[in-house]
LOGU-575184 format. One record per atom (N, C-alpha, C): x, y, z; residue in three letters; atom name; residue number from 0. Coordinates in nm, 4 decimals, padded with zeros to 6 digits. Layout:
BEGIN
> px py pz r a k
> X Y Z ALA CA NUM
...
# end
This chain:
BEGIN
> px py pz r a k
> -04.3001 00.3095 -03.8649 MET N 0
> -04.3083 00.4381 -03.8017 MET CA 0
> -04.1741 00.4687 -03.7382 MET C 0
> -04.1231 00.5897 -03.7619 ASN N 1
> -03.9947 00.6326 -03.7070 ASN CA 1
> -04.0109 00.6819 -03.5651 ASN C 1
> -03.9188 00.6387 -03.4816 ASP N 2
> -03.9175 00.6880 -03.3441 ASP CA 2
> -03.8230 00.8064 -03.3392 ASP C 2
> -03.8782 00.9241 -03.3238 THR N 3
> -03.7962 01.0456 -03.3243 THR CA 3
> -03.7631 01.0927 -03.1841 THR C 3
> -03.7962 01.0108 -03.0865 THR N 4
> -03.7646 01.0477 -02.9495 THR CA 4
> -03.6129 01.0407 -02.9304 THR C 4
> -03.5551 01.1484 -02.8811 ALA N 5
> -03.4099 01.1540 -02.8614 ALA CA 5
> -03.3704 01.0668 -02.7423 ALA C 5
> -03.2693 00.9895 -02.7648 LYS N 6
> -03.2157 00.9062 -02.6575 LYS CA 6
> -03.0979 00.9799 -02.5946 LYS C 6
> -03.0821 00.9662 -02.4636 PRO N 7
> -02.9680 01.0324 -02.4009 PRO CA 7
> -02.8374 00.9755 -02.4553 PRO C 7
> -02.7426 01.0641 -02.4753 ALA N 8
> -02.6119 01.0225 -02.5257 ALA CA 8
> -02.5431 00.9353 -02.4211 ALA C 8
> -02.4840 00.8272 -02.4673 GLN N 9
> -02.4114 00.7396 -02.3760 GLN CA 9
> -02.2645 00.7790 -02.3769 GLN C 9
> -02.2086 00.7798 -02.2608 SER N 10
> -02.0665 00.8096 -02.2496 SER CA 10
> -01.9873 00.6973 -02.3136 SER C 10
> -01.8859 00.7299 -02.3930 PRO N 11
> -01.8057 00.6241 -02.4550 PRO CA 11
> -01.7161 00.5516 -02.3542 PRO C 11
> -01.7005 00.6092 -02.2348 ILE N 12
> -01.6156 00.5478 -02.1332 ILE CA 12
> -01.7026 00.5009 -02.0180 ILE C 12
> -01.6928 00.3742 -01.9866 THR N 13
> -01.7647 00.3208 -01.8713 THR CA 13
> -01.6657 00.3019 -01.7567 THR C 13
> -01.7149 00.2705 -01.6408 SER N 14
> -01.6251 00.2479 -01.5274 SER CA 14
> -01.5315 00.1305 -01.5563 SER C 14
> -01.5774 00.0339 -01.6339 TYR N 15
> -01.4915 -00.0793 -01.6686 TYR CA 15
> -01.3797 -00.0355 -01.7619 TYR C 15
> -01.4112 00.0560 -01.8535 ASP N 16
> -01.3073 00.1075 -01.9423 ASP CA 16
> -01.2019 00.1843 -01.8635 ASP C 16
> -01.2451 00.2612 -01.7655 ILE N 17
> -01.1513 00.3380 -01.6845 ILE CA 17
> -01.0590 00.2424 -01.6101 ILE C 17
> -01.1128 00.1320 -01.5619 ALA N 18
> -01.0302 00.0350 -01.4897 ALA CA 18
> -00.9207 -00.0202 -01.5799 ALA C 18
> -00.9483 -00.0290 -01.7095 LEU N 19
> -00.8484 -00.0801 -01.8030 LEU CA 19
> -00.7473 00.0257 -01.8450 LEU C 19
> -00.7765 00.1512 -01.8182 ALA N 20
> -00.6901 00.2617 -01.8611 ALA CA 20
> -00.5807 00.2887 -01.7586 ALA C 20
> -00.5077 00.1862 -01.7227 THR N 21
> -00.3983 00.2024 -01.6286 THR CA 21
> -00.2680 00.2068 -01.7065 THR C 21
> -00.1702 00.2788 -01.6538 PRO N 22
> -00.0436 00.2860 -01.7257 PRO CA 22
> 00.0250 00.1497 -01.7318 PRO C 22
> 00.1010 00.1276 -01.8374 VAL N 23
> 00.1769 00.0048 -01.8480 VAL CA 23
> 00.2943 00.0162 -01.7521 VAL C 23
> 00.3076 -00.0825 -01.6673 CYS N 24
> 00.4101 -00.0809 -01.5633 CYS CA 24
> 00.4878 -00.2109 -01.5681 CYS C 24
> 00.6119 -00.2038 -01.5245 HIS N 25
> 00.6939 -00.3237 -01.5121 HIS CA 25
> 00.7136 -00.3624 -01.3656 HIS C 25
> 00.7035 -00.2606 -01.2777 ARG N 26
> 00.7246 -00.2822 -01.1347 ARG CA 26
> 00.6232 -00.1974 -01.0574 ARG C 26
> 00.5398 -00.2645 -00.9802 VAL N 27
> 00.4343 -00.1981 -00.9038 VAL CA 27
> 00.4601 -00.2209 -00.7554 VAL C 27
> 00.4610 -00.1136 -00.6780 LEU N 28
> 00.4760 -00.1234 -00.5330 LEU CA 28
> 00.3415 -00.0922 -00.4692 LEU C 28
> 00.2927 -00.1835 -00.3871 VAL N 29
> 00.1683 -00.1586 -00.3139 VAL CA 29
> 00.2024 -00.1477 -00.1661 VAL C 29
> 00.1676 -00.0328 -00.1077 ALA N 30
> 00.1896 -00.0104 00.0355 ALA CA 30
> 00.0735 -00.0746 00.1098 ALA C 30
> 00.1052 -00.1650 00.2008 HIS N 31
> 00.0024 -00.2420 00.2717 HIS CA 31
> 00.0162 -00.2156 00.4212 HIS C 31
> -00.0904 -00.1680 00.4845 ASP N 32
> -00.0833 -00.1362 00.6280 ASP CA 32
> -00.1375 -00.2478 00.7174 ASP C 32
> -00.1601 -00.3635 00.6598 LEU N 33
> -00.2084 -00.4823 00.7320 LEU CA 33
> -00.3512 -00.4678 00.7831 LEU C 33
> -00.4243 -00.3697 00.7358 SER N 34
> -00.5640 -00.3537 00.7756 SER CA 34
> -00.6528 -00.4362 00.6825 SER C 34
> -00.7726 -00.4705 00.7277 PRO N 35
> -00.8643 -00.5422 00.6385 PRO CA 35
> -00.8964 -00.4622 00.5118 PRO C 35
> -00.9015 -00.3307 00.5233 GLY N 36
> -00.9308 -00.2464 00.4068 GLY CA 36
> -00.8215 -00.2492 00.3020 GLY C 36
> -00.7004 -00.2851 00.3412 ALA N 37
> -00.5889 -00.2898 00.2470 ALA CA 37
> -00.5997 -00.4078 00.1509 ALA C 37
> -00.6846 -00.5048 00.1825 LEU N 38
> -00.7027 -00.6191 00.0934 LEU CA 38
> -00.7570 -00.5736 -00.0420 LEU C 38
> -00.8526 -00.4826 -00.0424 ALA N 39
> -00.9078 -00.4322 -00.1691 ALA CA 39
> -00.8008 -00.3585 -00.2483 ALA C 39
> -00.7123 -00.2895 -00.1791 ILE N 40
> -00.6037 -00.2175 -00.2460 ILE CA 40
> -00.5066 -00.3182 -00.3074 ILE C 40
> -00.4757 -00.4239 -00.2339 PHE N 41
> -00.3909 -00.5301 -00.2888 PHE CA 41
> -00.4553 -00.5908 -00.4130 PHE C 41
> -00.5850 -00.6206 -00.4070 GLU N 42
> -00.6528 -00.6825 -00.5205 GLU CA 42
> -00.6485 -00.5926 -00.6436 GLU C 42
> -00.6622 -00.4620 -00.6238 ARG N 43
> -00.6517 -00.3671 -00.7356 ARG CA 43
> -00.5092 -00.3673 -00.7909 ARG C 43
> -00.4096 -00.3696 -00.7032 ALA N 44
> -00.2703 -00.3742 -00.7467 ALA CA 44
> -00.2422 -00.5025 -00.8243 ALA C 44
> -00.2994 -00.6132 -00.7778 LEU N 45
> -00.2810 -00.7405 -00.8465 LEU CA 45
> -00.3413 -00.7351 -00.9873 LEU C 45
> -00.4589 -00.6754 -01.0011 GLN N 46
> -00.5206 -00.6597 -01.1337 GLN CA 46
> -00.4287 -00.5804 -01.2268 GLN C 46
> -00.3738 -00.4722 -01.1759 ILE N 47
> -00.2854 -00.3879 -01.2569 ILE CA 47
> -00.1590 -00.4649 -01.2950 ILE C 47
> -00.1016 -00.5365 -01.1983 ALA N 48
> 00.0190 -00.6143 -01.2259 ALA CA 48
> -00.0084 -00.7233 -01.3298 ALA C 48
> -00.1227 -00.7897 -01.3181 LEU N 49
> -00.1592 -00.8927 -01.4159 LEU CA 49
> -00.1750 -00.8321 -01.5552 LEU C 49
> -00.2472 -00.7220 -01.5626 ARG N 50
> -00.2730 -00.6563 -01.6905 ARG CA 50
> -00.1438 -00.6068 -01.7546 ARG C 50
> -00.0514 -00.5598 -01.6720 SER N 51
> 00.0734 -00.5030 -01.7238 SER CA 51
> 00.1868 -00.6046 -01.7294 SER C 51
> 00.1600 -00.7254 -01.6798 LYS N 52
> 00.2654 -00.8268 -01.6681 LYS CA 52
> 00.3821 -00.7708 -01.5862 LYS C 52
> 00.3469 -00.7047 -01.4764 ALA N 53
> 00.4447 -00.6370 -01.3915 ALA CA 53
> 00.4828 -00.7219 -01.2722 ALA C 53
> 00.5969 -00.6920 -01.2167 ARG N 54
> 00.6404 -00.7503 -01.0904 ARG CA 54
> 00.5736 -00.6700 -00.9791 ARG C 54
> 00.5286 -00.7379 -00.8735 LEU N 55
> 00.4571 -00.6730 -00.7638 LEU CA 55
> 00.5426 -00.6745 -00.6379 LEU C 55
> 00.5558 -00.5591 -00.5745 PHE N 56
> 00.6277 -00.5453 -00.4487 PHE CA 56
> 00.5251 -00.5125 -00.3404 PHE C 56
> 00.5100 -00.6029 -00.2432 LEU N 57
> 00.4199 -00.5813 -00.1301 LEU CA 57
> 00.5025 -00.5201 -00.0183 LEU C 57
> 00.4753 -00.3942 00.0161 ALA N 58
> 00.5568 -00.3241 00.1159 ALA CA 58
> 00.4748 -00.2864 00.2378 ALA C 58
> 00.5351 -00.3091 00.3538 HIS N 59
> 00.4792 -00.2620 00.4796 HIS CA 59
> 00.5920 -00.1973 00.5578 HIS C 59
> 00.5613 -00.0846 00.6231 VAL N 60
> 00.6616 -00.0134 00.7014 VAL CA 60
> 00.6163 -00.0043 00.8465 VAL C 60
> 00.7031 -00.0491 00.9359 ASP N 61
> 00.6821 -00.0277 01.0789 ASP CA 61
> 00.7687 00.0897 01.1195 ASP C 61
> 00.7078 00.1872 01.1829 ASP N 62
> 00.7789 00.3076 01.2262 ASP CA 62
> 00.8052 00.2984 01.3758 ASP C 62
> 00.9324 00.2882 01.4168 PRO N 63
> 00.9611 00.2743 01.5599 PRO CA 63
> 00.9126 00.3931 01.6427 PRO C 63
> 00.9040 00.5109 01.5833 LEU N 64
> 00.8574 00.6275 01.6585 LEU CA 64
> 00.7085 00.6195 01.6893 LEU C 64
> 00.6335 00.5481 01.6093 ARG N 65
> 00.4904 00.5325 01.6365 ARG CA 65
> 00.4653 00.4271 01.7440 ARG C 65
> 00.5595 00.3363 01.7608 VAL N 66
> 00.5446 00.2292 01.8587 VAL CA 66
> 00.6081 00.2681 01.9913 VAL C 66
> 00.7268 00.3244 01.9856 ASN N 67
> 00.8013 00.3601 02.1054 ASN CA 67
> 00.7946 00.5110 02.1237 ASN C 67
> 00.6968 00.5575 02.1963 THR N 68
> 00.6756 00.7013 02.2122 THR CA 68
> 00.7827 00.7681 02.2958 THR C 68
> 00.8629 00.6908 02.3688 LEU N 69
> 00.9711 00.7504 02.4474 LEU CA 69
> 01.0884 00.7913 02.3577 LEU C 69
> 01.0950 00.7346 02.2381 GLY N 70
> 01.1971 00.7741 02.1434 GLY CA 70
> 01.3332 00.7118 02.1680 GLY C 70
> 01.3456 00.6212 02.2648 PHE N 71
> 01.4734 00.5561 02.2892 PHE CA 71
> 01.4523 00.4081 02.3098 PHE C 71
> 01.5410 00.3322 02.2497 MET N 72
> 01.5381 00.1878 02.2642 MET CA 72
> 01.6841 00.1430 02.2615 MET C 72
> 01.7296 00.0632 02.3562 PRO N 73
> 01.8674 00.0149 02.3517 PRO CA 73
> 01.8935 -00.0583 02.2202 PRO C 73
> 02.0152 -00.0474 02.1648 PRO N 74
> 02.0440 -00.1073 02.0332 PRO CA 74
> 02.0062 -00.2544 02.0221 PRO C 74
> 02.0376 -00.3348 02.1238 GLU N 75
> 02.0056 -00.4780 02.1141 GLU CA 75
> 01.8540 -00.5007 02.1142 GLU C 75
> 01.7802 -00.4196 02.1874 SER N 76
> 01.6338 -00.4308 02.1886 SER CA 76
> 01.5760 -00.3859 02.0553 SER C 76
> 01.6340 -00.2804 01.9984 TYR N 77
> 01.5870 -00.2298 01.8693 TYR CA 77
> 01.6041 -00.3362 01.7615 TYR C 77
> 01.7203 -00.4007 01.7584 GLU N 78
> 01.7453 -00.5050 01.6584 GLU CA 78
> 01.6469 -00.6204 01.6732 GLU C 78
> 01.6167 -00.6594 01.7969 GLN N 79
> 01.5188 -00.7657 01.8205 GLN CA 79
> 01.3802 -00.7218 01.7739 GLN C 79
> 01.3455 -00.5958 01.8027 TRP N 80
> 01.2153 -00.5434 01.7620 TRP CA 80
> 01.2040 -00.5425 01.6103 TRP C 80
> 01.3097 -00.4939 01.5430 VAL N 81
> 01.3090 -00.4890 01.3958 VAL CA 81
> 01.2915 -00.6294 01.3393 VAL C 81
> 01.3694 -00.7245 01.3886 HIS N 82
> 01.3611 -00.8613 01.3389 HIS CA 82
> 01.2205 -00.9194 01.3615 HIS C 82
> 01.1651 -00.8963 01.4801 GLY N 83
> 01.0301 -00.9454 01.5100 GLY CA 83
> 00.9252 -00.8843 01.4191 GLY C 83
> 00.9344 -00.7542 01.3953 CYS N 84
> 00.8388 -00.6867 01.3063 CYS CA 84
> 00.8487 -00.7412 01.1643 CYS C 84
> 00.9713 -00.7540 01.1153 GLN N 85
> 00.9899 -00.8011 00.9779 GLN CA 85
> 00.9389 -00.9435 00.9604 GLN C 85
> 00.9636 -01.0294 01.0570 GLU N 86
> 00.9144 -01.1659 01.0477 GLU CA 86
> 00.7622 -01.1711 01.0495 GLU C 86
> 00.7010 -01.0922 01.1365 GLN N 87
> 00.5549 -01.0915 01.1438 GLN CA 87
> 00.4936 -01.0366 01.0149 GLN C 87
> 00.5516 -00.9316 00.9606 VAL N 88
> 00.5014 -00.8751 00.8347 VAL CA 88
> 00.5120 -00.9788 00.7233 VAL C 88
> 00.6244 -01.0463 00.7155 ARG N 89
> 00.6397 -01.1498 00.6120 ARG CA 89
> 00.5324 -01.2580 00.6264 ARG C 89
> 00.5090 -01.3021 00.7504 ARG N 90
> 00.4049 -01.4052 00.7731 ARG CA 90
> 00.2683 -01.3546 00.7297 ARG C 90
> 00.2388 -01.2275 00.7583 GLN N 91
> 00.1069 -01.1746 00.7248 GLN CA 91
> 00.0909 -01.1484 00.5752 GLN C 91
> 00.1991 -01.1162 00.5071 LEU N 92
> 00.1893 -01.0861 00.3642 LEU CA 92
> 00.2148 -01.2072 00.2744 LEU C 92
> 00.2689 -01.3152 00.3299 GLU N 93
> 00.2958 -01.4349 00.2492 GLU CA 93
> 00.1720 -01.4903 00.1788 GLU C 93
> 00.0539 -01.4954 00.2437 PRO N 94
> -00.0637 -01.5454 00.1698 PRO CA 94
> -00.0981 -01.4580 00.0480 PRO C 94
> -00.0793 -01.3276 00.0591 LEU N 95
> -00.1062 -01.2395 -00.0550 LEU CA 95
> -00.0023 -01.2616 -00.1648 LEU C 95
> 00.1230 -01.2767 -00.1247 ALA N 96
> 00.2290 -01.3034 -00.2225 ALA CA 96
> 00.2017 -01.4361 -00.2939 ALA C 96
> 00.1588 -01.5357 -00.2192 ALA N 97
> 00.1270 -01.6662 -00.2784 ALA CA 97
> 00.0100 -01.6545 -00.3763 ALA C 97
> -00.0903 -01.5751 -00.3396 GLN N 98
> -00.2050 -01.5529 -00.4290 GLN CA 98
> -00.1588 -01.4888 -00.5587 GLN C 98
> -00.0729 -01.3876 -00.5486 ALA N 99
> -00.0224 -01.3191 -00.6679 ALA CA 99
> 00.0626 -01.4135 -00.7532 ALA C 99
> 00.1477 -01.4915 -00.6886 GLN N 100
> 00.2329 -01.5840 -00.7623 GLN CA 100
> 00.1506 -01.6926 -00.8301 GLN C 100
> 00.0454 -01.7370 -00.7641 LYS N 101
> -00.0434 -01.8372 -00.8240 LYS CA 101
> -00.1118 -01.7809 -00.9488 LYS C 101
> -00.1373 -01.6492 -00.9469 ALA N 102
> -00.1989 -01.5830 -01.0624 ALA CA 102
> -00.0964 -01.5536 -01.1721 ALA C 102
> 00.0321 -01.5807 -01.1432 GLY N 103
> 00.1360 -01.5598 -01.2439 GLY CA 103
> 00.2115 -01.4288 -01.2300 GLY C 103
> 00.2009 -01.3649 -01.1140 VAL N 104
> 00.2695 -01.2373 -01.0919 VAL CA 104
> 00.3885 -01.2601 -00.9997 VAL C 104
> 00.5067 -01.2255 -01.0485 GLU N 105
> 00.6263 -01.2335 -00.9645 GLU CA 105
> 00.6110 -01.1322 -00.8517 GLU C 105
> 00.6342 -01.1756 -00.7291 THR N 106
> 00.6050 -01.0930 -00.6117 THR CA 106
> 00.7206 -01.0965 -00.5136 THR C 106
> 00.7447 -00.9809 -00.4529 GLN N 107
> 00.8469 -00.9700 -00.3488 GLN CA 107
> 00.7881 -00.8942 -00.2305 GLN C 107
> 00.8131 -00.9434 -00.1093 ILE N 108
> 00.7679 -00.8768 00.0127 ILE CA 108
> 00.8796 -00.7859 00.0630 ILE C 108
> 00.8442 -00.6621 00.0939 LEU N 109
> 00.9379 -00.5666 00.1520 LEU CA 109
> 00.8895 -00.5332 00.2926 LEU C 109
> 00.9576 -00.5864 00.3930 ALA N 110
> 00.9254 -00.5580 00.5332 ALA CA 110
> 01.0230 -00.4500 00.5782 ALA C 110
> 00.9764 -00.3260 00.5798 LEU N 111
> 01.0624 -00.2101 00.6028 LEU CA 111
> 01.0422 -00.1526 00.7422 LEU C 111
> 01.1445 -00.0838 00.7911 VAL N 112
> 01.1371 -00.0196 00.9218 VAL CA 112
> 01.1914 00.1210 00.9079 VAL C 112
> 01.1152 00.2178 00.9576 GLY N 113
> 01.1569 00.3577 00.9528 GLY CA 113
> 01.0364 00.4466 00.9326 GLY C 113
> 01.0616 00.5673 00.8854 SER N 114
> 00.9546 00.6610 00.8536 SER CA 114
> 00.8794 00.6083 00.7314 SER C 114
> 00.7492 00.5968 00.7418 ARG N 115
> 00.6703 00.5322 00.6350 ARG CA 115
> 00.6935 00.5954 00.4983 ARG C 115
> 00.6766 00.7245 00.4898 GLY N 116
> 00.6934 00.7914 00.3606 GLY CA 116
> 00.8338 00.7747 00.3059 GLY C 116
> 00.9341 00.7975 00.3893 ASP N 117
> 01.0734 00.7872 00.3457 ASP CA 117
> 01.1081 00.6456 00.3010 ASP C 117
> 01.0662 00.5473 00.3773 GLU N 118
> 01.0980 00.4076 00.3431 GLU CA 118
> 01.0318 00.3655 00.2117 GLU C 118
> 00.9072 00.4059 00.1921 LEU N 119
> 00.8390 00.3694 00.0678 LEU CA 119
> 00.9030 00.4387 -00.0522 LEU C 119
> 00.9404 00.5647 -00.0357 LEU N 120
> 01.0072 00.6368 -00.1448 LEU CA 120
> 01.1438 00.5758 -00.1748 LEU C 120
> 01.2191 00.5410 -00.0708 ASP N 121
> 01.3494 00.4762 -00.0916 ASP CA 121
> 01.3325 00.3432 -00.1650 ASP C 121
> 01.2318 00.2648 -00.1247 ALA N 122
> 01.2065 00.1363 -00.1908 ALA CA 122
> 01.1674 00.1578 -00.3372 ALA C 122
> 01.0881 00.2607 -00.3636 ALA N 123
> 01.0477 00.2900 -00.5018 ALA CA 123
> 01.1695 00.3236 -00.5877 ALA C 123
> 01.2608 00.3994 -00.5325 ARG N 124
> 01.3818 00.4348 -00.6079 ARG CA 124
> 01.4729 00.3122 -00.6247 ARG C 124
> 01.4950 00.2393 -00.5165 LEU N 125
> 01.5846 00.1246 -00.5182 LEU CA 125
> 01.5398 00.0177 -00.6184 LEU C 125
> 01.4098 -00.0065 -00.6240 HIS N 126
> 01.3556 -00.1131 -00.7090 HIS CA 126
> 01.3036 -00.0616 -00.8431 HIS C 126
> 01.3286 00.0655 -00.8738 HIS N 127
> 01.2878 00.1256 -01.0015 HIS CA 127
> 01.1388 00.1056 -01.0284 HIS C 127
> 01.0584 00.1432 -00.9296 ILE N 128
> 00.9134 00.1241 -00.9353 ILE CA 128
> 00.8516 00.2189 -01.0381 ILE C 128
> 00.7548 00.1675 -01.1153 ASP N 129
> 00.6834 00.2466 -01.2160 ASP CA 129
> 00.5525 00.3037 -01.1629 ASP C 129
> 00.4961 00.2407 -01.0598 LEU N 130
> 00.3683 00.2835 -01.0051 LEU CA 130
> 00.3627 00.2459 -00.8574 LEU C 130
> 00.3247 00.3422 -00.7731 ILE N 131
> 00.3024 00.3167 -00.6312 ILE CA 131
> 00.1513 00.3175 -00.6080 ILE C 131
> 00.1022 00.2162 -00.5391 ILE N 132
> -00.0400 00.2104 -00.5052 ILE CA 132
> -00.0496 00.2100 -00.3533 ILE C 132
> -00.1272 00.3012 -00.3006 THR N 133
> -00.1422 00.3116 -00.1563 THR CA 133
> -00.2860 00.3462 -00.1219 THR C 133
> -00.3191 00.3277 00.0028 GLY N 134
> -00.4524 00.3634 00.0509 GLY CA 134
> -00.4479 00.4955 00.1248 GLY C 134
> -00.5655 00.5470 00.1485 PHE N 135
> -00.5792 00.6713 00.2235 PHE CA 135
> -00.6894 00.6503 00.3252 PHE C 135
> -00.6529 00.6656 00.4531 HIS N 136
> -00.7511 00.6494 00.5603 HIS CA 136
> -00.8256 00.7804 00.5828 HIS C 136
> -00.9491 00.7682 00.6226 HIS N 137
> -01.0324 00.8843 00.6539 HIS CA 137
> -01.0229 00.9129 00.8030 HIS C 137
> -00.9017 00.9482 00.8465 HIS N 138
> -00.8804 00.9755 00.9881 HIS CA 138
> -00.9407 01.1095 01.0277 HIS C 138
> -00.9634 01.1221 01.1550 HIS N 139
> -01.0058 01.2496 01.2129 HIS CA 139
> -00.8978 01.3530 01.1839 HIS C 139
> -00.9342 01.4798 01.1691 TRP N 140
> -00.8381 01.5844 01.1333 TRP CA 140
> -00.7231 01.5933 01.2328 TRP C 140
> -00.7487 01.5657 01.3611 LEU N 141
> -00.6427 01.5738 01.4611 LEU CA 141
> -00.5397 01.4627 01.4394 LEU C 141
> -00.5848 01.3436 01.4043 ALA N 142
> -00.4919 01.2337 01.3768 ALA CA 142
> -00.4047 01.2664 01.2564 ALA C 142
> -00.4634 01.3284 01.1532 ARG N 143
> -00.3840 01.3683 01.0364 ARG CA 143
> -00.2836 01.4761 01.0726 ARG C 143
> -00.3229 01.5693 01.1597 LEU N 144
> -00.2342 01.6774 01.1998 LEU CA 144
> -00.1147 01.6223 01.2771 LEU C 144
> -00.1382 01.5323 01.3702 ILE N 145
> -00.0310 01.4782 01.4537 ILE CA 145
> 00.0519 01.3755 01.3769 ILE C 145
> -00.0148 01.2813 01.3133 GLY N 146
> 00.0560 01.1714 01.2484 GLY CA 146
> 00.0867 01.1932 01.1026 GLY C 146
> 00.0225 01.2893 01.0411 GLY N 147
> 00.0428 01.3107 00.8991 GLY CA 147
> -00.0268 01.2038 00.8175 GLY C 147
> 00.0035 01.2021 00.6913 SER N 148
> -00.0543 01.1048 00.6009 SER CA 148
> 00.0566 01.0496 00.5132 SER C 148
> 00.0739 00.9193 00.5159 THR N 149
> 00.1758 00.8560 00.4330 THR CA 149
> 00.1490 00.8846 00.2859 THR C 149
> 00.0225 00.8765 00.2437 ALA N 150
> -00.0105 00.9018 00.1037 ALA CA 150
> 00.0321 01.0422 00.0616 ALA C 150
> 00.0045 01.1404 00.1448 ILE N 151
> 00.0419 01.2788 00.1120 ILE CA 151
> 00.1937 01.2940 00.1111 ILE C 151
> 00.2616 01.2313 00.2068 ASP N 152
> 00.4086 01.2376 00.2104 ASP CA 152
> 00.4694 01.1802 00.0824 ASP C 152
> 00.4133 01.0720 00.0334 ILE N 153
> 00.4655 01.0078 -00.0872 ILE CA 153
> 00.4427 01.0955 -00.2096 ILE C 153
> 00.3266 01.1574 -00.2182 VAL N 154
> 00.2929 01.2404 -00.3337 VAL CA 154
> 00.3954 01.3518 -00.3535 VAL C 154
> 00.4444 01.4058 -00.2448 LYS N 155
> 00.5363 01.5195 -00.2526 LYS CA 155
> 00.6662 01.4884 -00.3252 LYS C 155
> 00.7157 01.3648 -00.3151 GLU N 156
> 00.8485 01.3343 -00.3689 GLU CA 156
> 00.8553 01.2063 -00.4516 GLU C 156
> 00.7443 01.1543 -00.4928 ALA N 157
> 00.7433 01.0253 -00.5619 ALA CA 157
> 00.8203 01.0304 -00.6937 ALA C 157
> 00.8984 00.9252 -00.7202 PRO N 158
> 00.9734 00.9189 -00.8451 PRO CA 158
> 00.8910 00.8609 -00.9612 PRO C 158
> 00.7619 00.8350 -00.9356 CYS N 159
> 00.6768 00.7719 -01.0357 CYS CA 159
> 00.5308 00.8079 -01.0060 CYS C 159
> 00.4382 00.7719 -01.0947 PRO N 160
> 00.2961 00.7964 -01.0667 PRO CA 160
> 00.2483 00.7194 -00.9432 PRO C 160
> 00.1433 00.7738 -00.8817 ILE N 161
> 00.0861 00.7146 -00.7611 ILE CA 161
> -00.0632 00.6974 -00.7810 ILE C 161
> -00.1142 00.5845 -00.7391 LEU N 162
> -00.2575 00.5600 -00.7373 LEU CA 162
> -00.2977 00.5525 -00.5906 LEU C 162
> -00.3799 00.6467 -00.5465 ILE N 163
> -00.4248 00.6502 -00.4074 ILE CA 163
> -00.5708 00.6071 -00.4042 ILE C 163
> -00.5967 00.4994 -00.3298 LEU N 164
> -00.7310 00.4446 -00.3194 LEU CA 164
> -00.7810 00.4621 -00.1766 LEU C 164
> -00.9090 00.4886 -00.1584 PRO N 165
> -00.9594 00.5051 -00.0219 PRO CA 165
> -00.9677 00.3717 00.0506 PRO C 165
> -00.9183 00.3701 00.1749 ASN N 166
> -00.9429 00.2569 00.2643 ASN CA 166
> -01.0807 00.2801 00.3232 ASN C 166
> -01.1490 00.1740 00.3529 SER N 167
> -01.2805 00.1872 00.4133 SER CA 167
> -01.2667 00.2514 00.5506 SER C 167
> -01.3487 00.3542 00.5819 PRO N 168
> -01.3401 00.4152 00.7138 PRO CA 168
> -01.3799 00.3194 00.8258 PRO C 168
> -01.4455 00.2102 00.7913 ASN N 169
> -01.4869 00.1122 00.8926 ASN CA 169
> -01.3808 00.0063 00.9186 ASN C 169
> -01.2669 00.0166 00.8490 GLN N 170
> -01.1631 -00.0833 00.8645 GLN CA 170
> -01.0318 -00.0140 00.8994 GLN C 170
> -01.0067 00.0079 01.0279 PRO N 171
> -00.8849 00.0769 01.0712 PRO CA 171
> -00.7618 -00.0113 01.0538 PRO C 171
> -00.6406 00.0479 01.0654 PRO N 172
> -00.5194 -00.0328 01.0581 PRO CA 172
> -00.5190 -00.1407 01.1665 PRO C 172
> -00.4403 -00.2426 01.1430 ALA N 173
> -00.4310 -00.3527 01.2390 ALA CA 173
> -00.3892 -00.2984 01.3747 ALA C 173
> -00.4543 -00.3451 01.4812 PRO N 174
> -00.4182 -00.2962 01.6145 PRO CA 174
> -00.2774 -00.3381 01.6532 PRO C 174
> -00.2178 -00.2604 01.7410 ALA N 175
> -00.0815 -00.2867 01.7846 ALA CA 175
> -00.0702 -00.4227 01.8513 ALA C 175
> -00.1808 -00.4776 01.9027 SER N 176
> -00.1765 -00.6077 01.9679 SER CA 176
> -00.1423 -00.7198 01.8699 SER C 176
> -00.1571 -00.6944 01.7397 ASN N 177
> -00.1246 -00.7947 01.6388 ASN CA 177
> 00.0222 -00.7908 01.6003 ASN C 177
> 00.0979 -00.7018 01.6613 ARG N 178
> 00.2375 -00.6831 01.6264 ARG CA 178
> 00.3269 -00.7226 01.7430 ARG C 178
> 00.4548 -00.7435 01.7154 PRO N 179
> 00.5452 -00.7706 01.8268 PRO CA 179
> 00.5489 -00.6518 01.9201 PRO C 179
> 00.5593 -00.6752 02.0496 PRO N 180
> 00.5626 -00.5635 02.1439 PRO CA 180
> 00.6896 -00.4820 02.1285 PRO C 180
> 00.6787 -00.3552 02.1629 ALA N 181
> 00.7956 -00.2678 02.1597 ALA CA 181
> 00.8944 -00.3164 02.2648 ALA C 181
> 01.0197 -00.3080 02.2287 ALA N 182
> 01.1233 -00.3504 02.3226 ALA CA 182
> 01.1305 -00.2513 02.4376 ALA C 182
> 01.1682 -00.2967 02.5576 PRO N 183
> 01.1764 -00.2074 02.6724 PRO CA 183
> 01.2850 -00.1038 02.6552 PRO C 183
# end
């Protein structure tokens, strides 16, 4: 007996197929804000780097204007602050770099200081990045108005494609207490 009941058409593309449809890249930059939610973004970047046999750049930017609201820091204090921030970022990102290297992905940590969007764009140009991967926080509209959005800033001038992934709204950026204190 023939079954003439129509079956719903299946989409030829599944979510797994979409995950495989990433551009071939040689150099991938992942912007990491040191939040717990950024771990999922790193893991996605690692998958892409593995699939593309790409070099992975783990980048974090500390913005002195976000830390020092007075807008002034003596030069010697600023240099100490920069050095402290860069060392702490390297310590925090080293386990991720080690994980990527263990998986066979060449990895470099970029501990940057300055305006987040500008520093990430400069790093993308300097290192000839093929793909930037960043997260997007679901901040309150007032926080976006005052602080802007790094993801949006990057989109405006990126020299390459960008993959923007949502950070979990329940996982905010690392608190300032986890960072070196601002210099007096």
